[in-house]
N, C-alpha and C positions, 0 to 999 in steps of 0.2 A: 504494500499499500504505500503511496506516495504521500510525502508530507505537503502541507500547502501553509500558505501565508495570505493573509490580507493586510493591506498597507494604505496609508494614506499620505499623500505628498501635499505639500503647499508651497508657495512662492515666498520670496523674502519678506513682503509686507503682511503675508499671512490673509490674503484677501480671496485666494482661489484654492480650490481643494481637487484632488484627484483620489479617485479609491480604485485600487488594483487588486490582482490576486496572481500569485506565482508559485511555483514548486521550489524556488531557488531565490531567496530574498536579497542575498548579497549580490547575484549576478543582475537581477532586475535592477536594483537601485543603482548599480554601477552603469547599467544601460541608460537609465533616466539622467544620471549625472553627466554622462557624455553626449547627451542630446538624442539618444537613439531610442528612447523609451516609447514614445508615441508622439503623434502630431500634436495632440493637445497638450501634454506636459511640455512640449518643446516650444510651442507658441506662448503658452503663459509662463515659463520660466519655473515650473514645478519640480524642483530638485531637491527639496528640503523633506526629510522623512519625519513625519509629525507623529506617526502611530503605526505599529504592525503587531499581529496577532499570530501565533502558531496553530496549526491544526494538524491533526493526525491523519488527515486524508484530504486530497485536493477537492474532492467533492464537497466535504463540510466547508472548506474556505470559499468554494464558489457560492453555495447557499448564503453564507454570511455576508460576502461581498453583496450580492443582490438585495439582501435585507438592508444593509448599510445604505445602498444607494437610494432606497426609499425614505430613509430617514430625512426629518428636517434639519436644515443647517445647523440650528442651535444644538440640536441632539448630538450630532457629529462632534461639534467643537466641545460639547461637555464631555464625550468619551475621550478626546484627545487630551483635554485639560486634566482629567482625572489621572491619566497615565503620564503626562507630560506637561506639568504645570508651568514650565518656563518655556515651552513651546520650541525647545531646542532640536535642531537637526540631529536625531537620533544616529543617523549614519555618518556624522561629521568626522568621526575617528576610524571609520572601517577601512578607508583608502587614502593612500597618499596621492598626490598630483601626478607622480611618475607611474604609480600603479594604474591610475585611470587612463593616463596617456597609453601605457603599454597595452592595456585592454582594448582602447579604441583602435589601436594599430594592428592588433590581432583579429579584429572582426571586420575591418575595412577591406 
């Protein structure tokens, strides 16, 4: 059974959010940070990981992602602030600039 993750990204000013699902959180966040995550996240500079949750199966993660996408904006921010009260980029220390550049070169 594959593991799954639901995550929420935001921009620098914390005005726009994106909810996604993946089976590899580090790879997916690296893709977003180098601008290859999705057109929406690239367009709105959504590179800051505000929230993520692990699931024992990708199917459970997909179900939760769909549920979160129906939530009101205030509910989503309450969830984020409960786990990340300072609204910091939770992935800020996951990669160095060199690692991100090397990753980008490996997939281009």
